[in-house]
C-alpha positions as a printed NumPy array, in Angstrom:
array([[ 38.664,  19.226,   5.056],
       [ 34.635,  19.189,   5.257],
       [ 32.779,  15.598,   4.553],
       [ 29.865,  14.969,   2.569],
       [ 27.255,  12.851,   3.565],
       [ 24.749,  13.706,   0.278],
       [ 24.585,  10.78 ,  -2.481],
       [ 25.346,  13.426,  -5.097],
       [ 28.554,  14.   ,  -4.155],
       [ 29.852,  10.432,  -4.265],
       [ 29.846,   8.152,  -7.221],
       [ 26.274,   6.978,  -9.04 ],
       [ 25.952,   5.137, -11.637],
       [ 24.041,   5.815, -14.788],
       [ 21.074,   4.025, -13.779],
       [ 20.898,   5.552, -10.767],
       [ 21.72 ,   8.62 , -11.534],
       [ 18.67 ,   8.605, -14.663],
       [ 16.469,   7.315, -11.898],
       [ 16.858,   9.68 ,  -9.204],
       [ 16.142,  11.992, -12.61 ],
       [ 12.808,  10.878, -12.679],
       [ 11.604,  10.731,  -9.772],
       [ 12.791,  14.348,  -9.294],
       [ 10.625,  14.979, -12.245],
       [  7.919,  13.002, -11.22 ],
       [  7.616,  14.491,  -7.547],
       [  6.078,  18.032,  -9.29 ],
       [  3.122,  16.53 , -10.164],
       [  0.267,  17.223,  -8.751],
       [ -2.561,  14.148,  -9.443],
       [ -3.958,  12.599,  -6.753],
       [ -3.884,  16.143,  -4.838],
       [ -0.618,  15.505,  -2.815],
       [ -0.507,  16.425,   0.714],
       [  3.46 ,  16.213,   1.646],
       [  4.272,  15.134,   4.673],
       [  8.041,  14.915,   6.113],
       [  8.687,  11.481,   5.956],
       [  7.602,   7.815,   4.656],
       [  4.294,   6.879,   5.419],
       [  3.882,   2.882,   6.402],
       [  0.699,   2.566,   7.594],
       [ -2.715,   4.162,   7.284],
       [ -6.546,   3.721,   8.969],
       [ -9.801,   5.001,   8.695],
       [ -9.969,   7.674,  11.56 ],
       [-13.564,   5.746,  13.507],
       [-15.305,   8.894,  14.122],
       [-15.066,  10.538,  10.585],
       [-14.454,   9.979,   6.74 ],
       [-13.212,  13.525,   6.425],
       [ -9.154,  12.481,   8.506],
       [ -7.163,   9.668,   8.108],
       [ -4.424,   8.382,  10.754],
       [ -0.989,   7.721,   8.693],
       [  2.199,   6.442,  10.899],
       [  5.661,   7.633,   9.619],
       [  9.084,   6.486,   9.737],
       [  9.951,   9.086,  11.417],
       [  8.363,   7.425,  14.629],
       [  5.112,   9.928,  14.543],
       [  1.448,   9.315,  14.584],
       [ -0.334,  12.006,  12.416],
       [ -4.171,  12.52 ,  11.991],
       [ -4.892,  14.5  ,   8.644],
       [ -7.208,  16.336,   7.617],
       [ -8.136,  15.151,   3.967],
       [ -9.885,  18.442,   2.41 ],
       [ -7.321,  20.635,   3.547],
       [ -4.379,  18.637,   4.126],
       [ -3.32 ,  19.769,   7.713],
       [ -2.785,  18.128,  10.532],
       [ -5.202,  17.864,  13.549],
       [ -3.187,  15.782,  15.823],
       [  0.342,  14.754,  16.005],
       [  1.281,  11.867,  18.564],
       [  4.5  ,  11.464,  19.615],
       [  6.858,   9.536,  21.696],
       [  8.761,   6.261,  18.883],
       [ 12.237,   7.036,  18.124],
       [ 11.843,   4.474,  15.346],
       [  9.343,   3.686,  12.635],
       [  5.971,   3.434,  13.083],
       [  4.6  ,   0.223,  10.997],
       [  1.022,  -0.467,  11.642],
       [ -2.243,   1.099,  13.206],
       [ -5.223,   0.382,  15.084],
       [ -7.603,   1.583,  17.601],
       [ -9.555,  -0.016,  20.82 ],
       [-13.211,  -0.992,  20.889],
       [-14.588,   2.139,  22.096],
       [-12.072,   4.493,  20.204],
       [-10.544,   5.737,  23.102],
       [ -7.331,   4.667,  22.681],
       [ -4.449,   3.933,  19.118],
       [ -1.878,   1.596,  18.93 ],
       [  1.211,   1.785,  16.907],
       [  3.716,  -1.186,  16.213],
       [  7.048,  -0.365,  16.227],
       [ 10.526,  -0.894,  14.933],
       [ 11.727,  -0.858,  18.861],
       [  9.465,  -4.308,  19.292],
       [  7.389,  -2.302,  21.759],
       [  3.461,  -1.08 ,  20.817],
       [  3.171,   2.048,  21.607],
       [ -0.645,   3.245,  22.78 ],
       [ -2.106,   6.936,  23.187],
       [ -5.455,   8.087,  24.334],
       [ -7.191,   9.737,  20.934],
       [ -8.631,  12.988,  22.577],
       [ -5.505,  13.758,  25.035],
       [ -2.856,  12.397,  23.039],
       [ -1.192,  11.064,  26.837],
       [  0.69 ,   8.206,  26.124],
       [ -1.011,   5.152,  27.948],
       [  0.617,   1.935,  28.241],
       [  3.453,   0.521,  25.912],
       [  3.786,  -3.253,  25.225],
       [  6.969,  -4.276,  25.551],
       [  7.846,  -8.402,  25.158],
       [  8.677,  -9.08 ,  20.937],
       [ 11.907, -10.222,  20.018],
       [ 12.182,  -7.95 ,  16.276],
       [ 10.192,  -5.139,  15.065],
       [  6.503,  -4.941,  15.121],
       [  5.211,  -5.305,  12.165],
       [  1.447,  -5.889,  12.726],
       [ -0.305,  -4.28 ,  15.99 ],
       [ -2.381,  -7.604,  17.169],
       [  1.106,  -9.589,  16.949],
       [  1.037, -12.839,  19.145],
       [  3.991, -16.056,  18.494],
       [  3.394, -19.205,  18.476],
       [  5.394, -22.339,  18.798],
       [  4.81 , -23.751,  15.435],
       [  4.696, -20.827,  13.597],
       [  8.179, -19.145,  13.991],
       [  8.554, -16.751,  10.71 ],
       [  7.592, -12.942,  10.826],
       [  4.032, -12.14 ,  10.607],
       [  3.336,  -9.385,   8.532],
       [ -0.777,  -8.902,   8.99 ],
       [ -3.234, -10.491,  10.838],
       [ -7.123,  -9.594,  10.012],
       [-10.054, -11.038,  11.817],
       [-12.631, -12.96 ,   9.741],
       [-15.949, -10.972,   9.517],
       [-18.577, -13.447,   9.196],
       [-17.485, -16.232,  11.936],
       [-17.141, -12.849,  14.341],
       [-20.47 , -11.383,  13.508],
       [-22.651, -15.178,  13.787],
       [-21.061, -15.627,  17.38 ],
       [-19.67 , -12.573,  19.12 ],
       [-17.443, -15.217,  21.478],
       [-15.92 , -16.501,  18.591],
       [-13.205, -14.383,  16.96 ],
       [-10.886, -16.126,  14.538],
       [ -7.817, -14.117,  13.071],
       [ -6.149, -15.176,  10.363],
       [ -2.199, -14.473,   9.776],
       [ -0.095, -14.002,   6.924],
       [  4.088, -14.164,   6.904],
       [  7.108, -14.228,   5.501],
       [  6.882, -18.049,   4.902],
       [  4.007, -17.673,   1.904],
       [  1.479, -18.967,   4.257],
       [ -1.539, -17.916,   5.296],
       [ -3.15 , -19.579,   8.964],
       [ -5.942, -18.878,  11.014],
       [ -6.531, -19.597,  15.181],
       [ -9.285, -18.653,  17.359],
       [ -9.064, -16.396,  20.218],
       [-12.3  , -17.522,  22.107],
       [-10.587, -20.868,  22.991],
       [ -8.033, -20.919,  26.164],
       [ -4.463, -20.106,  25.466],
       [ -2.863, -23.232,  26.146],
       [ -5.151, -24.692,  23.721],
       [ -5.251, -22.218,  20.777],
       [ -3.428, -23.685,  17.828],
       [ -3.008, -22.565,  13.871],
       [ -5.059, -24.374,  11.253],
       [ -2.923, -25.825,   8.011],
       [ -1.061, -23.039,   6.307],
       [ -3.313, -21.856,   3.523],
       [ -0.39 , -21.564,   0.577],
       [ -1.454, -19.96 ,  -2.786],
       [  1.331, -17.451,  -2.714],
       [  4.719, -18.127,  -3.959],
       [  6.448, -15.819,  -1.345],
       [  5.512, -13.107,   1.279],
       [  1.921, -12.26 ,   1.615],
       [  1.875,  -8.547,   2.748],
       [ -1.578,  -7.659,   3.475],
       [ -5.457,  -9.813,   3.946],
       [ -8.719,  -7.92 ,   3.347],
       [-12.067,  -9.793,   3.912],
       [-14.829,  -8.404,   1.329],
       [-18.186,  -7.946,   2.432],
       [-18.945, -11.751,   1.285],
       [-16.368, -13.003,   3.523],
       [-14.029, -14.02 ,   0.776],
       [-10.379, -13.401,   1.402],
       [ -8.124, -11.103,  -0.893],
       [ -4.28 , -10.794,  -0.665],
       [ -1.764,  -8.886,  -1.33 ],
       [  1.983, -10.622,  -2.071],
       [  5.644,  -9.769,  -3.111],
       [  4.763, -12.73 ,  -5.968],
       [  3.272,  -9.88 ,  -7.702],
       [ -0.041, -11.057,  -7.31 ],
       [ -3.442,  -9.92 ,  -5.192],
       [ -5.479, -12.979,  -5.059],
       [ -8.843, -13.987,  -4.465],
       [ -9.61 , -16.409,  -2.173],
       [-12.509, -18.264,  -2.062],
       [-14.442, -19.112,   1.335],
       [-16.838, -21.544,  -0.21 ],
       [-13.668, -22.752,  -2.147],
       [-11.57 , -23.851,   0.934],
       [ -9.78 , -20.645,   0.672],
       [ -8.346, -21.39 ,  -2.744],
       [ -7.682, -18.819,  -5.142],
       [-10.791, -17.809,  -7.805],
       [ -9.228, -14.922,  -9.397],
       [ -5.065, -13.952,  -9.535],
       [ -4.752,  -9.807, -10.25 ],
       [ -1.116, -10.303, -11.86 ],
       [  1.461,  -7.333, -11.538],
       [  4.774,  -5.807, -12.729],
       [  6.299,  -5.708,  -8.958],
       [  5.264,  -6.142,  -5.447],
       [  1.889,  -5.792,  -4.39 ],
       [  1.6  ,  -4.39 ,  -1.273],
       [ -2.236,  -3.603,  -0.624],
       [ -5.83 ,  -4.701,  -1.493],
       [ -8.86 ,  -3.37 ,  -1.032],
       [-12.519,  -3.583,  -2.385],
       [-14.946,  -1.067,  -3.121],
       [-18.28 ,  -2.583,  -2.542],
       [-20.435,   0.061,  -4.24 ],
       [-18.579,   0.239,  -7.337],
       [-17.448,  -3.521,  -7.794],
       [-13.859,  -2.271,  -8.039],
       [-10.76 ,  -4.171,  -6.8  ],
       [ -8.113,  -1.695,  -5.913],
       [ -4.104,  -2.383,  -5.06 ],
       [ -1.441,  -0.477,  -4.37 ],
       [  2.127,  -1.495,  -5.516],
       [  5.151,  -1.227,  -5.373],
       [  5.853,   0.259,  -8.811],
       [  4.105,   3.445,  -7.317],
       [  1.141,   2.708,  -8.964],
       [ -2.299,   2.299,  -7.774],
       [ -4.537,  -0.109,  -9.824],
       [ -8.561,  -0.117, -10.281],
       [ -9.673,  -3.632, -11.199],
       [-13.316,  -4.632, -12.399],
       [-14.256,  -7.085,  -9.022],
       [-16.205,  -9.284, -11.838],
       [-13.964,  -9.738, -14.366],
       [-10.508,  -9.014, -12.929],
       [ -9.478,  -7.143, -15.744],
       [ -7.42 ,  -4.093, -15.305],
       [ -9.376,  -0.967, -15.5  ],
       [ -7.492,   2.421, -14.652],
       [ -3.911,   2.732, -13.324],
       [ -3.668,   5.873, -10.849],
       [ -0.44 ,   7.14 , -11.295],
       [  1.45 ,  10.188,  -9.044],
       [  3.493,   8.791,  -6.558],
       [  6.665,   9.296,  -6.941],
       [  8.226,   6.235,  -4.648],
       [  6.737,   2.601,  -4.148],
       [  2.81 ,   2.636,  -2.537],
       [  2.684,   1.517,   1.226],
       [ -0.805,   1.452,   1.722],
       [ -4.925,   2.598,   0.964],
       [ -7.734,   3.067,   1.584],
       [-11.278,   3.43 ,   0.448],
       [-13.786,   6.102,   2.099],
       [-16.622,   5.826,   0.308],
       [-15.564,   6.458,  -3.433],
       [-12.39 ,   7.46 ,  -2.426],
       [ -9.237,   5.567,  -2.304],
       [ -6.558,   7.314,  -0.397],
       [ -2.987,   5.617,  -1.189],
       [  0.32 ,   6.823,   0.924],
       [  3.209,   6.496,   0.032],
       [  7.67 ,   5.678,   0.362],
       [  7.311,   9.512,  -1.404],
       [  5.445,  11.11 ,   1.968],
       [  2.523,  11.83 ,   0.522],
       [ -0.909,  11.092,   1.07 ],
       [ -2.775,  11.236,  -2.158],
       [ -6.959,  10.804,  -3.088],
       [ -8.18 ,   9.161,  -5.903],
       [-12.174,   9.444,  -7.082],
       [-14.226,   5.723,  -7.655],
       [-17.237,   7.813,  -8.596],
       [-18.027,   6.755, -11.9  ],
       [-17.733,  10.426, -13.886],
       [-15.086,  10.997, -12.364],
       [-12.832,   7.392, -12.877],
       [-13.963,   7.969, -16.734],
       [-12.644,  11.126, -17.014],
       [ -9.397,   9.861, -15.144],
       [ -9.12 ,   7.404, -17.267],
       [ -9.983,   9.053, -20.791],
       [ -7.444,  11.699, -19.639],
       [ -4.756,   8.901, -19.33 ],
       [ -5.19 ,   7.165, -22.392],
       [ -4.711,  10.277, -23.977],
       [ -1.358,  11.692, -21.753],
       [ -0.277,   7.692, -23.196],
       [ -1.129,   8.277, -26.93 ],
       [  0.727,  11.689, -27.008],
       [  3.692,  10.058, -25.153],
       [  3.724,   7.404, -27.934],
       [  3.385,   9.884, -30.835],
       [  6.478,  12.054, -29.344],
       [  8.181,   9.138, -28.84 ],
       [  7.438,   8.264, -32.532],
       [  8.828,  11.207, -33.102],
       [ 12.238,  10.874, -31.893],
       [ 13.16 ,   7.545, -33.154],
       [ 16.462,   7.389, -34.744],
       [ 16.452,   7.71 , -38.22 ],
       [ 17.574,   3.918, -39.624],
       [ 20.125,   5.753, -41.946],
       [ 23.735,   6.313, -41.157],
       [ 25.187,   9.933, -40.68 ],
       [ 26.973,   9.9  , -44.107],
       [ 23.689,   8.187, -45.597],
       [ 21.73 ,  10.872, -44.278],
       [ 24.018,  13.54 , -46.134],
       [ 24.113,  11.596, -49.421],
       [ 20.127,  11.655, -49.253],
       [ 20.198,  15.555, -48.61 ],
       [ 22.404,  16.12 , -51.422],
       [ 20.485,  14.385, -53.967],
       [ 17.727,  16.134, -52.617],
       [ 19.351,  19.579, -52.942],
       [ 20.32 ,  18.433, -56.637],
       [ 16.797,  18.402, -57.309]])
């Protein structure tokens, strides 16, 4: 007798069935002009040579260059058979690197797609491409970011900030000899894992965390939080649009949110993804988002387009509220409704 591995052939709770139906229905939406790929998308990086394309890392072990306007794959880098988690480029842009669940870092020549050196040595999944283990920092490193202000002032001095699953953020200098390197005291502004770090143009540090917040850590206040953006679920990514004065976040609840950077107030939520948002990237006035749902979506921050999207969402919410009110059950019992109908008939 043939055996099935399809989830629909096994017992599922009412809740899981309803969730499956919800996602199946939402998957039909075209919000954000979805570019549909074949596997879950775990990381995104800008093309260093053009704003018209991006690179995405897939759970199927593929690294893909996608042209946004036409939604087509321009280049495909193969080799890994485990999920790829992160992407970065060499300083000259000729080599692309990807961290992998197979505990190695892969690299390819950008133009020829030829596989180059494969870096071994990690004892667990590589969650970020430039990862280094220190004796006094044994928890998982989830993200790294280079301090842009220090690096601009002194090209010989590079400070790297690291975020991990122990909720702390630390930094260290790559300009000192390896044996003399040490981590800073922990910056503890979150309650649990910190997923992403992002430096804005002022040099302040924005963070995304599993404690359901995104925060701005002020450089002048010695990296204490001076703004907190509350979310209903894990915040997976954060970025700042300097041109429009917006902070954009990607959340596990499938939403891409746009916040007023000056006030910290939520301005608009873009809905379209039907699974967790795993990454966001700002290219000019466009937000590019990726998700576990295997789609790339684009959202405009152009003032006119953004206000149109906000107005459309508000109208849809009002319509849903009207429909919901119309579907509310009558407070009368079935017998009382029959009696009422009879009385009205007598009139």
